[in-house]
The first five atom37 places (N, CA, C, CB, O) and aatype in JSON, in Angstrom:
{
  "aatype": [20, 20, 20, 20, 20, 20, 20, 20, 20, 20, 20, 20, 20, 20, 20, 20, 20, 20, 20, 20, 20, 20, 20, 20, 20, 20, 20, 20, 20, 20, 20, 20, 20, 20, 20, 20, 20, 20, 20, 20, 20, 20, 20, 20, 20, 20, 20, 20, 20, 20, 20, 20, 20, 20, 20, 20, 20, 20, 20, 20, 20, 20, 20, 20, 20, 20, 20, 20, 20, 20, 20, 20, 20, 20, 20, 20, 20, 20, 20, 20, 20, 20, 20, 20, 20, 20, 20, 20, 20, 20, 20, 20, 20, 20, 20, 20, 20, 20, 20, 20, 20, 20, 20, 20, 20, 20, 20, 20, 20, 20, 20, 20, 20, 20, 20, 20, 20, 20, 20, 20, 20, 20, 20, 20, 20],
  "atom_mask": [
    [1, 1, 1, 1, 1],
    [1, 1, 1, 1, 1],
    [1, 1, 1, 1, 1],
    [1, 1, 1, 1, 1],
    [1, 1, 1, 1, 1],
    [1, 1, 1, 1, 1],
    [1, 1, 1, 1, 1],
    [1, 1, 1, 1, 1],
    [1, 1, 1, 1, 1],
    [1, 1, 1, 1, 1],
    [1, 1, 1, 1, 1],
    [1, 1, 1, 1, 1],
    [1, 1, 1, 1, 1],
    [1, 1, 1, 1, 1],
    [1, 1, 1, 1, 1],
    [1, 1, 1, 1, 1],
    [1, 1, 1, 1, 1],
    [1, 1, 1, 1, 1],
    [1, 1, 1, 1, 1],
    [1, 1, 1, 1, 1],
    [1, 1, 1, 1, 1],
    [1, 1, 1, 1, 1],
    [1, 1, 1, 1, 1],
    [1, 1, 1, 1, 1],
    [1, 1, 1, 1, 1],
    [1, 1, 1, 1, 1],
    [1, 1, 1, 1, 1],
    [1, 1, 1, 1, 1],
    [1, 1, 1, 1, 1],
    [1, 1, 1, 1, 1],
    [1, 1, 1, 1, 1],
    [1, 1, 1, 1, 1],
    [1, 1, 1, 1, 1],
    [1, 1, 1, 1, 1],
    [1, 1, 1, 1, 1],
    [1, 1, 1, 1, 1],
    [1, 1, 1, 1, 1],
    [1, 1, 1, 1, 1],
    [1, 1, 1, 1, 1],
    [1, 1, 1, 1, 1],
    [1, 1, 1, 1, 1],
    [1, 1, 1, 1, 1],
    [1, 1, 1, 1, 1],
    [1, 1, 1, 1, 1],
    [1, 1, 1, 1, 1],
    [1, 1, 1, 1, 1],
    [1, 1, 1, 1, 1],
    [1, 1, 1, 1, 1],
    [1, 1, 1, 1, 1],
    [1, 1, 1, 1, 1],
    [1, 1, 1, 1, 1],
    [1, 1, 1, 1, 1],
    [1, 1, 1, 1, 1],
    [1, 1, 1, 1, 1],
    [1, 1, 1, 1, 1],
    [1, 1, 1, 1, 1],
    [1, 1, 1, 1, 1],
    [1, 1, 1, 1, 1],
    [1, 1, 1, 1, 1],
    [1, 1, 1, 1, 1],
    [1, 1, 1, 1, 1],
    [1, 1, 1, 1, 1],
    [1, 1, 1, 1, 1],
    [1, 1, 1, 1, 1],
    [1, 1, 1, 1, 1],
    [1, 1, 1, 1, 1],
    [1, 1, 1, 1, 1],
    [1, 1, 1, 1, 1],
    [1, 1, 1, 1, 1],
    [1, 1, 1, 1, 1],
    [1, 1, 1, 1, 1],
    [1, 1, 1, 1, 1],
    [1, 1, 1, 1, 1],
    [1, 1, 1, 1, 1],
    [1, 1, 1, 1, 1],
    [1, 1, 1, 1, 1],
    [1, 1, 1, 1, 1],
    [1, 1, 1, 1, 1],
    [1, 1, 1, 1, 1],
    [1, 1, 1, 1, 1],
    [1, 1, 1, 1, 1],
    [1, 1, 1, 1, 1],
    [1, 1, 1, 1, 1],
    [1, 1, 1, 1, 1],
    [1, 1, 1, 1, 1],
    [1, 1, 1, 1, 1],
    [1, 1, 1, 1, 1],
    [1, 1, 1, 1, 1],
    [1, 1, 1, 1, 1],
    [1, 1, 1, 1, 1],
    [1, 1, 1, 1, 1],
    [1, 1, 1, 1, 1],
    [1, 1, 1, 1, 1],
    [1, 1, 1, 1, 1],
    [1, 1, 1, 1, 1],
    [1, 1, 1, 1, 1],
    [1, 1, 1, 1, 1],
    [1, 1, 1, 1, 1],
    [1, 1, 1, 1, 1],
    [1, 1, 1, 1, 1],
    [1, 1, 1, 1, 1],
    [1, 1, 1, 1, 1],
    [1, 1, 1, 1, 1],
    [1, 1, 1, 1, 1],
    [1, 1, 1, 1, 1],
    [1, 1, 1, 1, 1],
    [1, 1, 1, 1, 1],
    [1, 1, 1, 1, 1],
    [1, 1, 1, 1, 1],
    [1, 1, 1, 1, 1],
    [1, 1, 1, 1, 1],
    [1, 1, 1, 1, 1],
    [1, 1, 1, 1, 1],
    [1, 1, 1, 1, 1],
    [1, 1, 1, 1, 1],
    [1, 1, 1, 1, 1],
    [1, 1, 1, 1, 1],
    [1, 1, 1, 1, 1],
    [1, 1, 1, 1, 1],
    [1, 1, 1, 1, 1],
    [1, 1, 1, 1, 1],
    [1, 1, 1, 1, 1],
    [1, 1, 1, 1, 1],
    [1, 1, 1, 1, 1],
    [1, 1, 1, 1, 1]
  ],
  "atom_positions": [
    [[45.8, 21.11, 16.57], [46.64, 19.73, 16.57], [47.04, 19.34, 18.12], [48.14, 19.92, 15.61], [46.77, 20.1, 19.04]],
    [[47.6, 18.3, 18.28], [47.91, 17.56, 19.59], [49.26, 17.12, 19.42], [46.95, 16.33, 19.92], [49.65, 16.69, 18.33]],
    [[50.01, 17.2, 20.46], [51.44, 16.71, 20.31], [51.72, 15.51, 21.36], [52.5, 17.98, 20.57], [51.56, 15.65, 22.57]],
    [[52.13, 14.4, 20.79], [52.32, 13.16, 21.75], [53.73, 12.9, 21.52], [51.35, 11.79, 21.43], [54.14, 12.3, 20.52]],
    [[54.61, 13.45, 22.64], [55.94, 13.26, 22.32], [56.6, 14.03, 21.06], [56.06, 11.88, 22.14], [56.62, 15.26, 21.02]],
    [[57.01, 13.39, 20.24], [57.5, 14.11, 19.03], [56.46, 14.12, 17.84], [58.82, 13.44, 18.54], [56.68, 14.74, 16.8]],
    [[55.42, 13.45, 18.06], [54.38, 13.36, 17.24], [53.43, 14.36, 17.29], [53.83, 12.27, 17.41], [53.13, 14.76, 18.41]],
    [[52.83, 14.92, 16.23], [51.79, 15.83, 16.19], [50.63, 15.3, 15.19], [52.38, 17.21, 15.78], [50.77, 14.82, 14.06]],
    [[49.59, 15.5, 15.83], [48.47, 14.7, 15.17], [47.07, 15.77, 15.36], [48.27, 13.02, 16.03], [46.98, 16.56, 16.3]],
    [[46.14, 15.62, 14.4], [44.89, 16.48, 14.62], [44.12, 15.59, 15.67], [43.96, 16.78, 13.15], [44.29, 14.38, 15.79]],
    [[43.33, 16.26, 16.35], [42.5, 15.67, 17.38], [41.48, 14.94, 16.91], [41.97, 16.58, 18.21], [40.83, 14.29, 17.72]],
    [[41.15, 14.89, 15.57], [40.04, 14.06, 15.0], [40.58, 13.16, 13.76], [38.82, 15.05, 14.51], [41.11, 13.77, 12.83]],
    [[40.49, 11.95, 13.68], [41.04, 11.22, 12.76], [39.85, 10.67, 11.97], [41.96, 10.21, 13.34], [38.68, 10.84, 12.32]],
    [[40.28, 9.9, 10.71], [39.33, 9.25, 9.88], [39.26, 7.68, 10.43], [39.8, 9.4, 8.27], [40.26, 6.98, 10.32]],
    [[38.23, 7.23, 10.93], [38.14, 5.81, 11.32], [37.82, 4.88, 9.97], [36.93, 5.65, 12.48], [36.81, 4.98, 9.27]],
    [[38.73, 4.13, 9.81], [38.86, 3.28, 8.57], [38.09, 2.06, 8.7], [40.27, 2.92, 8.27], [37.76, 1.37, 7.73]],
    [[37.78, 1.78, 10.05], [36.87, 0.5, 10.16], [35.81, 0.32, 9.19], [36.2, 0.47, 11.44], [35.69, -0.77, 8.63]],
    [[35.02, 1.29, 8.95], [33.87, 0.94, 8.06], [34.25, 0.64, 6.54], [32.85, 2.11, 8.09], [33.36, 0.49, 5.7]],
    [[35.71, 0.55, 6.21], [35.94, 0.26, 4.97], [36.37, -1.26, 4.77], [36.9, 1.21, 4.51], [37.04, -1.56, 3.78]],
    [[36.06, -2.06, 5.54], [36.48, -3.49, 5.61], [34.99, -4.19, 5.5], [37.4, -3.9, 7.11], [34.02, -3.73, 6.11]],
    [[34.93, -5.32, 4.68], [33.78, -6.02, 4.61], [33.45, -6.72, 5.88], [33.86, -6.9, 3.56], [34.41, -7.11, 6.54]],
    [[32.21, -6.97, 6.34], [31.87, -7.83, 7.51], [31.82, -6.82, 8.6], [32.94, -9.04, 7.81], [31.18, -7.24, 9.57]],
    [[32.28, -5.64, 8.73], [32.21, -4.74, 9.95], [30.91, -4.12, 9.78], [33.41, -3.64, 10.07], [30.01, -4.51, 10.52]],
    [[30.67, -3.2, 8.93], [29.23, -2.78, 8.96], [28.32, -3.28, 7.66], [29.21, -1.16, 9.04], [27.3, -2.74, 7.24]],
    [[28.93, -4.38, 7.17], [28.08, -4.86, 6.04], [29.1, -5.07, 5.07], [26.91, -3.86, 5.53], [30.28, -5.08, 5.44]],
    [[28.8, -5.22, 3.93], [29.56, -5.61, 2.72], [30.06, -4.26, 2.13], [28.63, -6.48, 1.64], [29.4, -3.23, 2.27]],
    [[31.16, -4.3, 1.51], [31.71, -3.05, 0.85], [32.8, -3.5, -0.25], [32.4, -2.04, 2.01], [33.52, -4.49, -0.14]],
    [[32.81, -2.65, -1.27], [33.65, -2.94, -2.39], [34.99, -2.44, -2.17], [33.11, -2.4, -3.61], [34.93, -1.27, -1.8]],
    [[36.11, -2.83, -2.25], [37.46, -2.41, -2.17], [37.74, -1.03, -3.05], [38.36, -3.61, -2.65], [38.26, -0.03, -2.58]],
    [[37.31, -1.17, -4.34], [37.37, 0.08, -5.1], [36.62, 1.28, -4.34], [36.73, -0.16, -6.54], [37.18, 2.36, -4.14]],
    [[35.45, 1.04, -3.98], [34.77, 2.01, -3.38], [35.29, 2.45, -1.98], [33.48, 1.59, -3.32], [35.15, 3.62, -1.61]],
    [[35.92, 1.46, -1.18], [36.48, 1.94, 0.14], [37.93, 2.69, -0.24], [36.71, 0.55, 1.26], [38.35, 3.62, 0.45]],
    [[38.55, 2.26, -1.26], [39.75, 3.13, -1.62], [39.49, 4.53, -2.14], [40.53, 2.45, -2.66], [40.23, 5.47, -1.86]],
    [[38.39, 4.66, -2.92], [38.04, 5.98, -3.4], [37.59, 6.91, -2.23], [36.92, 5.87, -4.46], [37.91, 8.1, -2.22]],
    [[36.75, 6.25, -1.13], [36.35, 7.14, 0.02], [37.5, 7.56, 0.83], [35.37, 6.45, 0.92], [37.56, 8.69, 1.31]],
    [[38.44, 6.66, 0.98], [39.6, 6.95, 1.73], [40.64, 8.16, 1.12], [40.32, 5.59, 1.84], [41.13, 9.06, 1.8]],
    [[40.84, 7.95, -0.25], [41.61, 8.97, -0.95], [40.84, 10.34, -1.09], [41.99, 8.42, -2.34], [41.41, 11.43, -1.24]],
    [[39.6, 10.17, -1.02], [38.81, 11.55, -1.14], [39.15, 12.21, 0.41], [36.89, 11.28, -1.47], [39.37, 13.41, 0.57]],
    [[39.14, 11.27, 1.44], [39.19, 11.92, 2.73], [40.68, 12.55, 2.7], [38.89, 10.81, 4.04], [40.85, 13.69, 3.15]],
    [[41.7, 11.85, 2.21], [42.92, 12.4, 2.23], [43.03, 13.8, 1.35], [43.86, 11.32, 1.75], [43.67, 14.78, 1.73]],
    [[42.41, 13.73, 0.32], [42.37, 14.78, -0.74], [41.71, 16.09, 0.01], [41.43, 14.24, -2.12], [42.06, 17.24, -0.27]],
    [[40.85, 15.82, 0.87], [40.08, 16.85, 1.63], [40.73, 17.26, 2.84], [38.74, 16.38, 1.97], [40.23, 18.14, 3.55]],
    [[41.87, 16.63, 3.16], [42.74, 17.19, 4.45], [42.8, 16.14, 5.6], [42.05, 18.62, 5.12], [43.47, 16.37, 6.61]],
    [[42.15, 15.08, 5.47], [42.35, 14.12, 6.61], [43.75, 13.66, 6.7], [41.46, 12.9, 6.48], [44.26, 13.23, 5.67]],
    [[44.43, 13.7, 7.76], [45.91, 13.44, 7.93], [46.1, 12.39, 9.11], [46.72, 14.85, 8.27], [47.25, 12.06, 9.43]],
    [[45.1, 11.89, 9.69], [45.22, 11.02, 10.83], [44.11, 9.76, 10.38], [44.83, 11.91, 12.38], [42.92, 9.99, 10.17]],
    [[44.63, 8.59, 10.28], [43.82, 7.51, 9.89], [44.02, 6.49, 10.97], [44.15, 6.98, 8.48], [45.15, 6.18, 11.35]],
    [[42.8, 5.91, 11.53], [42.91, 5.06, 12.54], [42.37, 3.63, 11.77], [42.05, 5.61, 13.88], [41.33, 3.6, 11.11]],
    [[43.24, 2.5, 11.99], [42.98, 1.18, 11.49], [43.33, 0.13, 12.65], [43.86, 0.92, 10.15], [43.63, 0.42, 13.81]],
    [[43.24, -1.01, 12.17], [43.44, -2.18, 13.05], [43.52, -3.5, 12.34], [42.34, -2.26, 14.03], [42.83, -3.73, 11.36]],
    [[44.43, -4.4, 12.87], [44.49, -5.55, 12.37], [43.27, -6.45, 12.49], [45.51, -6.05, 12.87], [43.3, -7.55, 11.94]],
    [[42.36, -6.11, 13.08], [41.03, -6.92, 13.38], [39.85, -6.18, 12.64], [40.69, -7.0, 15.08], [38.69, -6.56, 12.78]],
    [[40.17, -5.19, 11.91], [39.15, -4.77, 11.05], [39.03, -5.42, 9.68], [39.29, -3.43, 10.89], [39.7, -5.08, 8.7]],
    [[38.14, -6.36, 9.72], [38.1, -7.22, 8.41], [39.0, -8.46, 8.63], [38.64, -6.37, 7.05], [39.77, -8.57, 9.59]],
    [[38.84, -9.36, 7.67], [39.56, -10.67, 7.58], [40.9, -10.44, 7.39], [39.1, -11.56, 6.5], [41.17, -9.61, 6.52]],
    [[41.97, -11.05, 8.08], [43.35, -11.19, 7.82], [43.88, -9.84, 7.6], [43.63, -12.09, 6.66], [44.56, -9.62, 6.6]],
    [[43.6, -8.8, 8.54], [44.36, -7.58, 8.3], [43.99, -6.94, 7.04], [45.79, -7.84, 8.29], [44.85, -6.35, 6.38]],
    [[42.62, -7.03, 6.62], [42.21, -6.36, 5.37], [42.27, -5.03, 5.45], [40.96, -6.67, 4.97], [42.73, -4.42, 4.48]],
    [[41.83, -4.36, 6.56], [41.9, -2.81, 6.73], [43.16, -2.1, 6.63], [41.44, -2.45, 7.99], [43.32, -1.09, 5.94]],
    [[44.21, -2.77, 7.46], [45.55, -2.17, 7.44], [46.2, -2.31, 5.78], [46.55, -3.04, 8.67], [46.91, -1.41, 5.33]],
    [[45.92, -3.29, 5.13], [46.31, -3.54, 3.74], [45.64, -2.43, 2.96], [45.89, -5.01, 3.22], [46.35, -1.69, 2.27]],
    [[44.4, -2.25, 3.0], [43.55, -1.3, 2.29], [44.22, 0.2, 2.79], [41.8, -1.54, 2.73], [44.67, 0.99, 1.96]],
    [[44.23, 0.42, 3.96], [44.92, 1.72, 4.17], [46.24, 1.85, 3.61], [45.04, 1.99, 5.54], [46.58, 2.95, 3.17]],
    [[47.03, 0.88, 3.56], [48.31, 1.08, 2.93], [48.29, 1.29, 1.45], [49.14, -0.03, 3.22], [49.04, 2.09, 0.9]],
    [[47.46, 0.58, 0.86], [47.24, 0.93, -0.7], [46.65, 2.35, -0.71], [46.14, -0.18, -1.52], [47.17, 3.06, -1.57]],
    [[45.8, 2.88, -0.04], [45.37, 4.26, -0.2], [46.39, 5.28, 0.15], [44.2, 4.51, 0.59], [46.32, 6.35, -0.45]],
    [[47.29, 5.11, 1.0], [48.44, 5.98, 1.24], [49.84, 5.99, 0.57], [48.69, 5.82, 2.45], [50.79, 6.74, 0.73]],
    [[49.63, 4.79, -0.33], [50.96, 4.64, -0.95], [51.11, 5.91, -1.79], [51.12, 3.27, -1.85], [50.19, 6.43, -2.42]],
    [[52.38, 6.33, -1.71], [53.02, 7.67, -2.42], [52.6, 9.08, -1.62], [52.4, 7.8, -4.11], [52.91, 10.24, -1.89]],
    [[51.85, 8.6, -0.63], [51.34, 10.0, 0.22], [51.98, 9.59, 1.77], [49.23, 10.22, 0.27], [51.78, 10.4, 2.67]],
    [[52.54, 8.66, 2.0], [52.8, 8.43, 3.47], [53.43, 9.41, 4.21], [53.55, 7.33, 3.66], [53.37, 9.32, 5.43]],
    [[54.1, 10.44, 3.63], [54.77, 11.42, 4.5], [53.69, 12.46, 4.75], [56.12, 12.06, 3.83], [54.05, 13.42, 5.43]],
    [[52.26, 12.45, 4.26], [51.31, 13.24, 4.53], [50.43, 12.79, 5.66], [50.66, 13.43, 3.41], [49.57, 13.58, 6.06]],
    [[50.56, 11.51, 6.27], [49.46, 10.82, 7.04], [50.29, 10.36, 8.3], [48.68, 9.5, 6.17], [51.48, 10.05, 8.29]],
    [[49.39, 10.37, 9.49], [49.83, 9.71, 10.71], [48.74, 8.57, 10.64], [49.84, 10.7, 12.15], [47.53, 8.81, 10.56]],
    [[49.31, 7.28, 10.67], [48.44, 6.15, 10.84], [48.51, 5.44, 12.24], [48.77, 5.18, 9.79], [49.53, 4.98, 12.74]],
    [[47.26, 5.43, 12.77], [47.17, 4.82, 14.02], [46.65, 3.47, 13.89], [46.38, 5.59, 14.9], [45.69, 3.34, 13.13]],
    [[47.09, 2.42, 14.49], [46.62, 1.08, 14.37], [46.74, 0.46, 15.8], [47.43, 0.27, 13.27], [47.47, 0.88, 16.69]],
    [[45.86, -0.66, 15.86], [45.91, -1.36, 17.09], [46.06, -2.77, 16.89], [44.76, -1.12, 17.89], [45.84, -3.21, 15.76]],
    [[46.42, -3.58, 17.85], [46.82, -4.97, 17.57], [46.39, -5.86, 18.79], [48.41, -5.07, 17.31], [46.31, -5.35, 19.91]],
    [[46.12, -7.18, 18.58], [45.84, -8.04, 19.56], [44.46, -8.06, 19.93], [46.59, -7.78, 20.61], [44.09, -8.68, 20.93]],
    [[43.57, -7.37, 19.1], [42.32, -7.37, 19.29], [41.55, -8.94, 19.18], [41.84, -6.35, 18.33], [41.56, -9.41, 18.04]],
    [[41.03, -9.61, 20.05], [40.7, -10.94, 19.99], [39.12, -10.9, 19.56], [41.03, -11.68, 21.41], [38.27, -10.52, 20.37]],
    [[38.8, -11.3, 18.28], [37.48, -11.54, 17.89], [37.28, -12.96, 18.03], [37.18, -11.05, 16.53], [37.98, -13.87, 17.59]],
    [[36.07, -13.02, 18.79], [35.57, -14.56, 19.01], [35.23, -15.34, 17.7], [34.2, -14.58, 19.91], [34.51, -14.92, 16.79]],
    [[35.85, -16.56, 17.75], [35.62, -17.47, 16.68], [34.08, -17.75, 16.25], [36.26, -18.75, 17.09], [33.28, -18.23, 17.05]],
    [[33.75, -17.43, 15.01], [32.32, -17.46, 14.7], [31.63, -16.26, 14.78], [31.67, -18.33, 15.5], [30.53, -16.12, 14.25]],
    [[32.29, -15.2, 15.51], [31.68, -13.8, 15.57], [31.18, -13.28, 14.22], [32.72, -12.8, 16.11], [31.99, -13.16, 13.3]],
    [[29.99, -12.99, 14.07], [29.5, -12.25, 12.91], [28.91, -10.8, 13.53], [28.29, -13.2, 12.07], [28.44, -10.69, 14.66]],
    [[29.03, -9.75, 12.6], [28.3, -8.51, 12.98], [26.92, -8.71, 13.21], [28.42, -7.49, 11.98], [26.33, -9.54, 12.52]],
    [[26.34, -8.08, 14.08], [24.9, -8.13, 14.43], [24.4, -6.77, 14.26], [24.63, -8.66, 15.88], [25.07, -5.76, 14.04]],
    [[22.97, -6.87, 14.41], [22.1, -5.42, 14.3], [22.67, -4.46, 15.35], [20.35, -5.6, 14.62], [23.16, -4.92, 16.38]],
    [[22.61, -3.26, 15.14], [22.75, -2.2, 16.05], [21.53, -1.72, 16.5], [23.47, -1.17, 15.53], [20.5, -2.1, 15.96]],
    [[21.53, -0.78, 17.62], [20.32, -0.38, 18.06], [19.69, 0.71, 16.99], [20.5, 0.16, 19.49], [18.5, 1.0, 17.0]],
    [[20.56, 1.2, 16.17], [20.0, 1.91, 15.3], [19.4, 1.44, 13.85], [20.84, 2.73, 15.19], [19.14, 2.2, 12.92]],
    [[19.24, 0.02, 13.88], [18.76, -0.59, 12.69], [19.65, -0.99, 11.53], [17.86, 0.22, 12.2], [19.19, -1.41, 10.47]],
    [[21.09, -0.83, 11.8], [22.05, -0.95, 10.56], [22.89, -2.16, 10.9], [23.04, 0.43, 10.29], [23.17, -2.31, 12.08]],
    [[23.26, -2.89, 10.17], [24.55, -3.93, 10.52], [25.62, -3.22, 11.31], [25.33, -4.54, 9.11], [25.78, -2.05, 10.98]],
    [[26.29, -3.62, 12.15], [27.44, -3.18, 12.74], [28.05, -4.26, 13.7], [27.13, -1.9, 13.44], [27.48, -5.28, 14.1]],
    [[29.34, -3.85, 14.0], [29.88, -4.55, 14.99], [29.74, -4.15, 16.36], [31.06, -4.66, 14.75], [30.59, -3.67, 17.1]],
    [[28.42, -4.46, 16.6], [27.95, -4.03, 18.11], [28.12, -5.16, 18.97], [26.38, -3.56, 18.23], [28.43, -6.3, 18.59]],
    [[27.9, -4.8, 20.11], [27.94, -5.83, 21.34], [26.83, -6.7, 21.14], [27.84, -5.16, 22.83], [26.9, -7.81, 21.68]],
    [[25.76, -6.4, 20.44], [24.72, -7.35, 20.37], [25.08, -8.57, 19.69], [23.61, -6.81, 19.78], [24.36, -9.57, 19.74]],
    [[26.11, -8.52, 19.08], [26.61, -9.86, 18.32], [27.02, -11.02, 19.15], [27.83, -9.57, 17.45], [26.97, -12.13, 18.63]],
    [[27.43, -10.91, 20.42], [27.8, -11.86, 21.36], [27.34, -11.76, 22.68], [29.06, -11.93, 21.42], [27.31, -10.63, 23.16]],
    [[26.92, -12.81, 23.42], [26.37, -12.73, 24.62], [27.24, -12.15, 25.69], [25.93, -13.96, 24.95], [26.74, -11.48, 26.6]],
    [[28.63, -12.41, 25.62], [29.45, -11.65, 26.58], [30.7, -11.24, 25.62], [29.9, -12.6, 28.01], [31.7, -11.94, 25.48]],
    [[30.48, -10.0, 24.97], [31.7, -9.64, 24.09], [32.94, -9.16, 24.88], [31.31, -8.48, 23.08], [32.82, -8.21, 25.64]],
    [[34.02, -9.71, 24.75], [35.17, -9.32, 25.65], [35.51, -7.92, 25.59], [36.4, -10.07, 25.32], [35.78, -7.36, 26.65]],
    [[35.53, -7.19, 24.41], [35.92, -5.77, 24.39], [34.89, -4.87, 25.35], [35.9, -5.24, 22.8], [35.34, -3.9, 25.95]],
    [[33.52, -5.24, 25.46], [32.8, -4.59, 26.29], [33.13, -4.68, 27.83], [31.58, -4.99, 26.01], [32.98, -3.76, 28.63]],
    [[33.55, -5.81, 28.07], [34.03, -6.05, 29.66], [35.01, -5.22, 29.98], [34.58, -7.46, 30.03], [35.06, -4.8, 31.14]],
    [[36.01, -4.79, 29.0], [37.16, -4.15, 29.25], [36.94, -2.7, 28.99], [38.24, -4.7, 28.46], [37.46, -1.88, 29.75]],
    [[36.27, -2.35, 28.06], [36.01, -0.89, 27.73], [34.55, -0.78, 27.4], [36.91, -0.35, 26.49], [34.19, -1.03, 26.25]],
    [[33.58, -0.39, 28.4], [32.38, -0.23, 28.05], [32.18, 1.02, 27.29], [31.62, -0.32, 29.11], [32.91, 2.01, 27.32]],
    [[31.03, 0.85, 26.56], [30.9, 2.25, 25.74], [29.47, 2.23, 25.56], [31.75, 2.39, 24.2], [28.85, 1.28, 26.03]],
    [[28.8, 3.23, 24.88], [27.53, 3.56, 24.87], [26.78, 2.65, 24.01], [27.39, 4.87, 24.52], [25.59, 2.42, 24.22]],
    [[27.53, 2.05, 22.9], [26.92, 1.04, 22.06], [26.77, -0.33, 22.91], [27.81, 0.83, 20.73], [25.75, -1.0, 22.78]],
    [[27.7, -0.68, 23.69], [27.64, -1.71, 24.34], [26.68, -1.73, 25.47], [28.81, -1.95, 24.68], [26.1, -2.76, 25.82]],
    [[26.5, -0.5, 26.08], [25.31, -0.38, 27.1], [23.83, -0.44, 26.42], [25.46, 1.08, 27.91], [22.85, -0.97, 26.95]],
    [[23.84, 0.1, 25.35], [22.48, 0.21, 24.6], [22.16, -1.23, 23.92], [22.56, 1.46, 23.37], [21.02, -1.71, 23.96]],
    [[23.15, -1.84, 23.34], [22.88, -3.11, 22.67], [22.99, -4.31, 23.2], [23.53, -3.22, 21.73], [22.67, -5.34, 22.61]],
    [[23.57, -4.23, 24.68], [23.87, -5.58, 25.21], [22.59, -6.46, 25.35], [24.57, -5.44, 26.6], [21.53, -5.9, 25.65]],
    [[22.61, -7.79, 25.15], [21.37, -8.39, 25.36], [20.94, -8.3, 26.72], [21.39, -9.72, 24.97], [21.73, -8.09, 27.64]],
    [[19.71, -8.46, 26.88], [18.97, -8.29, 28.39], [18.67, -9.6, 28.89], [17.51, -7.43, 28.39], [18.12, -9.73, 29.99]]
  ]
}
């Protein structure tokens, strides 16, 4: 466990980004809720989400539905203010599956700020 001020969280969290449509392809809300609830049942107590994962805050709402009645069991980490360029669509990843990779835009603003391995390997040449 890690302590951040008065908050104690596990060092590894469940990344909920994959549970929203359009991020890594299409996904059904019922399936996404079942997957997240299964993670909670198996002991996941740190969930990462964002208002930018899916259209109109879809991911945060989905996480809220999944933890309803269990809020005291979970630490939710969220991000805000992530600007997704108008017209942006997920592109192919270097691994051959749809993803929100940097290959989707010629100059993705998030890669310029926080380079990652995905940005470095999938950036247009």
